[in-house]
N, C-alpha and C positions, 0 to 999 in steps of 0.2 A: 966830772960827768955825774949827772943827776940820775937818782934811781927812781924808777916808777913805783908808785904805791902798789902794794900787792893785789888790791882790789881791781886795778886796771890791768893786770896781766892776763894774757890769753889763756882760756880754760882748755885743758886737754879732753880727749874722748874718755880717758880713765876717770877724770874728775866729774865729767858729766854722767857717766855711769854710776858713780858712787852717790851723786846728787839724787838720781832717779831711785837708787836703792833706799836712800834715806826718805824719800816721799812715799815709796811703796810701802816701807815698814810702818810709816806713820798712818797710811790708808787702812793697813791691815789691823793696826791697833784702834782704829776708829777716830783717830785725830783729824783726818781728812775725808771728805766725802769722795766718791769715786769721780764725781764731776771736777772737784777741786784737783785731785790727783792728775786726771786727764789734762787739765788746763795747764798745771804746773809742770808735768813732765814734757808736754809739747814746748813750753817756754825754756826748759832746761835743755832740750836738744837744739834750740835755736840760739841758746846763750853763747856770748863770745868771751866773756870775761869772768874771772873769780868773783868779782863784786856781783855780778849779775846772778851767778849761782848761790852766792851767800843770801842775797835777798830772797830767793825763792825757797830757801830752807831754813831761814832764821826763826820762824815760829814753831818748828818741830824739832825734837830731839835728834841728835845725830844718831846714825844707824848704830846699835851696839856692836861690840866685838872688833875694835880696830886691829887686833892681832890676825883675825881671819882675813880682813881686807889686805894686810901687809902680805899674808901668806898667799892670796890670790894674785897680788901683783908680782910676787916671786914666780908663782907658776906662769902667768902670763909671760915674764921675761923669758922663760924656758921654753916658750912656744906652745904651751898647752892651753890655749884659748881660742875659743870660736865664739863670735858675736854677730847677732842678726839684728841690726838696728835699722828699723823702718824698711825693711827688705828681707831677702831670702839668703841663706847660707847653708852650704852643705859640705860634708866630708864624706868622700866615697871612693870606690875603687880600691887600689892597692895603697895603704898608708900605715904608718907605724902609730899605734895608740900609745901616748905617754902614760906613765903610772898615775898622774893626776891631770884631769881635764876640766877647765872651767867653760861653761857654756852659758851664754846670755842671749835671750830673745826679748827685745823690746818693740812692740808693734811689729814683729817680723816672724818669720818661720824658719826654723833650724832643723836640718836632717843630719844625723849621724848613721851612716851605713857601715856596720862593722863585719858584714859577712865575708869580705875579702881583706879585711885589715889584719895586721900583724900585732898579736896581743902577746908581748914577751914577758909580762910579769904575771904572777898568780892573781893578785888583786889590783883592779883598776878602780880609781875613784873619780866620779864625774859629778861636780858641783853645777847644778842647773838652776838659774834664775830665770823665771818667766814673768814678764809683764805685758799683759794685753797681747800675747803672741802664743806660739806653740814650739814645743821641742818634740821631735820623734826620734827615737833611738831604735835602729833596726838591729836585732841580735840574732845570729844563727842559732840553730838547735844545739842543745848540749851545754850551753854557758849558763852559770848561774847568776841571777840578777837579784840583788837586794835593793828594793826601792823604798826609800824613807824620805820624810820632809813633810811640808804642809802645802796645802792648795786652799786659798781663800777665794771664794766666788770663782773657782776654776776647778780642774780635775787633774788627778794623777793617776795613771792606770798602767798595768802590765797585762797584755793579752797573750803571754807565753804560755803554751800548754804542755810541752814536753819536760820530762825530768833532766836535771843537769847530769852530765856524765860525771862519774867519780874522778877527782883530781882536776876537773874542768877549771878553767879560769873564772874568776868571780868579778862581776862588775857592780860595784856599789854606786847607786844613783841617789845622791842626797838632792832633793829638789826644794825650791821656794817658789811657789806659783801664786800669782795674784791676777785674776781675771784672765786666765790662760789654760793652757793644757800641757801636760807633759805625758807621752805615751811611750811605753816599751813595747815592741811588737816584733814578730818574725818578719823577715823580707818577703815581699810578694814574689811570685814566681818569675816575673820579668826582671826583678833586680838580681836574681840568683845566677 
């Protein structure tokens, strides 16, 4: 039985996501222009093999922090991942919020509606990566939100006005935004 060279193996969605993150990091560092990033990320999404992915990222350093990527993969395996790739994705209604949630939006729009969700832990961490897309997190009154991270040629904002209730759940939103937006806001009346 002959084994196929690794470069000819089919690429997974997770491997494409990692390649896009590597390109986005390179664009944020000034190693790629936005036009180059846009062209290459479109090619990554269309890539079929590991060899094609390697060719698109060969001249830029790998995204730093492999342990963080491994941790994200573990979170994804536990069901705490939402991805909007070239489309829209939402989590709404009655759902259980995991302690760690990874959210990715690449040329897409992702909505997390938490007003009817069950938050069973005191601190919930949301790692949000946005590339030419948007993530909107709807949080009801009284919950404390801590928004950190970076936005390069994009925006991160919280429009929450009320004070958190004493002992209320805490949502830590750690974002990495490139040419996109991450917004934390109260639900609109029709969503309540």
